[in-house]
C-alpha positions as CSV (number, residue, x, y, z in Angstrom):
1,M,0.0,0.0,0.0
2,T,1.3,3.4,-1.0
3,D,1.5,6.2,1.6
4,I,-0.2,9.2,0.1
5,T,0.2,12.5,1.8
6,N,-0.3,16.1,0.8
7,K,2.9,17.1,2.5
8,G,6.2,18.1,0.9
9,K,9.5,17.3,2.5
10,Y,11.9,20.2,2.8
11,H,15.3,20.9,4.4
12,G,17.8,23.7,4.6
13,I,20.0,25.8,6.8
14,A,18.7,28.3,9.4
15,D,21.0,30.7,11.2
16,C,20.9,33.9,13.1
17,H,19.8,35.8,10.0
18,G,16.8,33.5,9.4
19,L,16.4,30.8,6.8
20,E,19.4,30.6,4.5
21,S,17.8,27.9,2.4
22,F,14.4,26.1,2.0
23,V,14.5,23.4,-0.6
24,A,12.7,20.2,-1.5
25,Q,14.4,17.3,0.1
26,A,15.9,15.0,-2.5
27,G,18.7,13.4,-0.4
28,G,20.2,13.2,3.0
29,G,21.5,16.8,3.2
30,S,25.1,15.9,3.9
31,M,26.5,19.1,2.3
32,M,24.0,21.3,4.1
33,K,25.0,19.6,7.4
34,I,28.6,20.3,6.7
35,R,27.9,23.9,5.8
36,A,25.9,24.4,9.0
37,A,28.6,22.9,11.1
38,A,31.2,25.1,9.4
39,N,29.3,28.3,10.5
40,P,28.9,28.1,14.3
41,Q,29.6,31.8,14.6
42,R,26.1,32.4,13.0
43,S,24.4,29.7,15.1
44,A,23.8,27.8,11.8
45,T,21.8,24.6,12.0
46,Y,20.4,22.0,9.5
47,Y,16.7,21.3,9.7
48,T,14.1,19.1,8.0
49,C,10.3,19.3,7.9
50,E,7.2,18.3,6.1
51,L,4.7,21.0,5.1
52,E,1.2,21.0,3.7
53,Q,0.8,22.9,0.4
54,E,-0.7,26.1,2.0
55,H,2.5,26.5,4.1
56,E,4.8,25.6,1.2
57,V,3.3,28.5,-0.8
58,K,3.8,30.9,2.1
59,M,7.3,29.8,2.7
60,A,8.2,30.0,-1.0
61,K,6.9,33.6,-1.1
62,L,8.8,34.6,2.0
63,M,12.0,33.2,0.6
64,E,11.4,34.8,-2.8
65,D,10.9,38.1,-1.1
66,S,14.2,37.7,0.9
67,E,12.2,37.7,4.1
68,W,14.6,35.2,5.7
69,I,13.9,36.2,9.4
70,Y,10.1,36.1,8.8
71,A,10.4,32.7,7.0
72,L,12.2,31.2,10.0
73,E,9.7,32.7,12.5
74,Y,6.8,31.4,10.4
75,L,8.3,27.9,10.3
76,K,8.8,27.9,14.0
77,E,5.3,29.3,14.7
78,L,3.8,26.3,12.9
79,Q,5.1,24.1,15.7
80,L,5.3,21.1,13.3
81,P,5.7,17.8,15.0
82,N,8.0,16.7,12.2
83,L,10.3,19.7,12.3
84,V,13.8,18.5,13.2
85,A,16.9,20.6,13.8
86,P,19.1,17.6,15.0
87,D,22.5,19.1,14.9
88,N,22.2,22.1,17.2
89,P,19.0,22.4,19.3
90,E,20.5,25.3,21.4
91,A,21.1,27.3,18.3
92,W,17.7,26.5,16.9
93,S,16.0,28.0,20.0
94,A,18.2,31.2,19.9
95,I,17.6,32.1,16.2
96,P,16.7,34.3,14.4
97,N,18.8,36.9,16.1
98,P,21.2,38.8,13.9
99,E,23.1,40.1,16.9
100,L,24.4,36.6,17.5
101,D,26.6,37.1,14.4
102,P,30.0,38.6,15.5
103,M,30.3,40.2,12.1
104,Y,26.8,41.9,12.2
105,R,26.7,45.6,12.4
106,Y,23.2,47.1,12.7
107,E,22.8,50.4,10.9
108,E,19.5,52.2,11.2
109,G,17.5,51.9,8.0
110,H,19.6,48.9,6.9
111,E,18.2,45.9,8.6
112,D,18.8,43.5,5.7
113,F,22.0,42.3,4.2
């Protein structure tokens, strides 16, 4: 019997500046895990999740509009039971927060990079 769901599987990297990536999961994410591990100064972490179509559309729009912080906040607000950030749970709970980046310099009127 085939398991039919209306959920898409996604993965990516989240860091102190929001979602760096949000892509359809086609493999194990080894390179993303390595990239996240190579950027601890930005509290980077690899995540996986399953989303229903309505949330996929919202996430795609946020990413398209370069709303990385809002995309991460939205993903976390969904409180998905299948959302997993296995490599760095402490970082996951602390992000998004650009001030965690030691290279971040806030300038009024220039909140985005």
